[in-house]
C-alpha positions in Angstrom: -28.6 14.8 62.0 -29.1 12.0 64.4 -31.4 10.3 61.8 -29.2 11.0 59.1 -26.2 9.9 60.7 -27.7 6.7 61.7 -29.5 6.2 58.1 -25.6 6.5 57.0 -24.4 4.1 58.6 -27.0 1.5 58.5 -26.6 2.1 54.5 -22.6 1.5 55.2 -23.0 -2.0 57.3 -25.4 -3.2 54.3 -22.9 -2.1 51.5 -20.1 -4.1 54.4 -22.5 -7.2 54.5 -23.2 -7.2 50.9 -19.6 -7.6 50.1 -18.6 -10.2 52.7 -20.9 -12.7 51.4 -20.2 -15.8 51.0 -20.7 -16.6 47.4 -17.6 -18.1 45.7 -17.1 -15.2 42.4 -17.0 -17.1 38.8 -13.0 -17.8 37.9 -13.3 -16.2 34.3 -10.0 -15.7 32.5 -9.3 -11.6 32.6 -8.8 -9.3 29.2 -6.6 -10.8 26.7 -6.2 -13.8 28.4 -6.6 -16.8 25.4 -7.9 -20.0 26.5 -7.0 -22.8 24.7 -8.4 -26.8 24.8 -5.5 -29.1 25.5 -6.2 -31.1 23.1 -6.1 -28.7 20.4 -2.8 -27.0 19.3 -3.7 -23.0 18.2 -2.4 -20.4 18.2 -3.3 -16.4 17.2 -2.0 -13.1 18.1 -1.7 -9.5 17.0 1.6 -8.4 16.5 4.7 -10.9 15.2 8.0 -9.8 13.2 6.3 -10.7 9.7 5.0 -7.8 7.8 4.5 -9.3 4.2 1.6 -11.6 4.3 2.0 -15.9 3.9 0.9 -18.7 4.3 2.9 -21.3 5.5 2.9 -25.2 5.8 5.0 -27.1 8.5 6.0 -30.4 8.9 9.2 -30.3 10.7 10.7 -29.4 14.4 13.1 -27.3 12.2 10.4 -25.2 9.7 7.7 -25.1 13.4 11.1 -23.4 15.1 11.5 -21.0 12.1 8.2 -20.2 12.0 7.9 -19.8 15.4 10.5 -17.8 15.6 7.9 -15.1 13.8 5.4 -15.2 16.6 7.2 -15.2 20.1 10.7 -15.4 21.7 9.6 -18.5 23.7 10.9 -21.7 22.8 8.2 -23.7 20.1 5.9 -25.8 21.6 6.0 -29.0 21.3 4.4 -30.8 18.0 4.7 -34.7 16.7 5.2 -34.2 13.4 4.7 -37.4 13.0 0.8 -37.3 13.6 0.4 -33.1 12.6 1.4 -30.9 10.2 0.8 -27.1 11.2 -0.2 -24.5 9.1 0.4 -20.7 9.5 -1.5 -17.9 8.1 0.3 -14.6 8.2 -2.5 -11.1 7.6 0.3 -8.9 6.8 0.9 -5.3 8.9 -1.7 -3.6 8.7 -2.7 0.2 10.2 -4.9 -0.4 12.9 -6.0 -3.3 14.8 -9.5 -5.4 15.2 -8.0 -7.8 11.9 -7.6 -11.4 12.4 -6.7 -14.7 10.8 -9.4 -17.2 11.7 -9.2 -21.0 9.9 -12.6 -22.9 8.8 -14.1 -26.3 8.6 -11.2 -28.4 7.0 -13.2 -30.2 3.7 -11.3 -33.0 1.4 -11.5 -31.9 -2.0 -9.9 -34.1 -5.0 -7.7 -35.7 -3.2 -7.0 -33.1 -0.9 -7.4 -31.8 2.3 -8.8 -28.3 1.3 -8.4 -25.9 5.0 -10.2 -22.6 4.6 -9.2 -19.5 6.4 -10.4 -15.8 5.9 -8.9 -12.6 7.3 -11.3 -10.8 9.4 -11.5 -7.0 8.9 -12.9 -4.5 11.7 -16.7 -3.0 10.7 -16.7 0.7 9.3 -17.7 1.6 13.2 -15.5 -0.2 15.5 -13.1 1.4 17.9 -9.9 0.2 17.3 -6.3 0.4 18.2 -4.4 2.6 16.0 -1.8 1.1 15.7 0.3 -1.2 13.7 -1.0 -4.8 13.8 0.7 -7.8 12.2 -2.3 -10.4 13.1 -1.7 -14.1 12.8 -3.3 -17.4 13.3 -0.9 -20.8 13.6 -3.0 -24.4 13.9 -1.7 -27.4 13.9 -4.1 -30.6 11.5 -3.8 -34.0 11.9 -1.7 -35.5 8.9 -3.5 -38.1 6.9 -2.5 -39.6 2.8 -3.8 -36.3 1.0 -1.5 -32.9 1.0 -3.0 -30.2 3.4 -3.6 -26.8 1.0 -4.6 -23.7 2.1 -7.5 -21.6 0.7 -8.6 -17.9 1.5 -12.2 -16.8 1.5 -13.3 -14.2 1.2 
């Protein structure tokens, strides 16, 4: 009995010493945290007020504030519309989670800046939230002389 208690007590001290290690834990964002590079103006989410699919290009502050209100009750982030235009893709209402909107690399074609995007669906074997969702993605792109055109890629 005395030997068992000593072994148990030794195990507790070992665990306590391991838990008080001097190693600093990695600072990683928690689940649901969106990390955005400061140089990138990019916003996406799963829930918004837009129930129908729509693609919108924005080139003014008032238009930006109207689009932003569809995604958040917070004030719209600042965008310099003399340098940038914002594109918004709303996927419409979906019956489950697991959907998202992804922008691909822009290309120039026929004198236009083509911004391809795709609406990603969950795989058949994926576990997803059983809730109505309205995925969206907004991104600012540098303005140029070519008009911006969004193009869905299937």
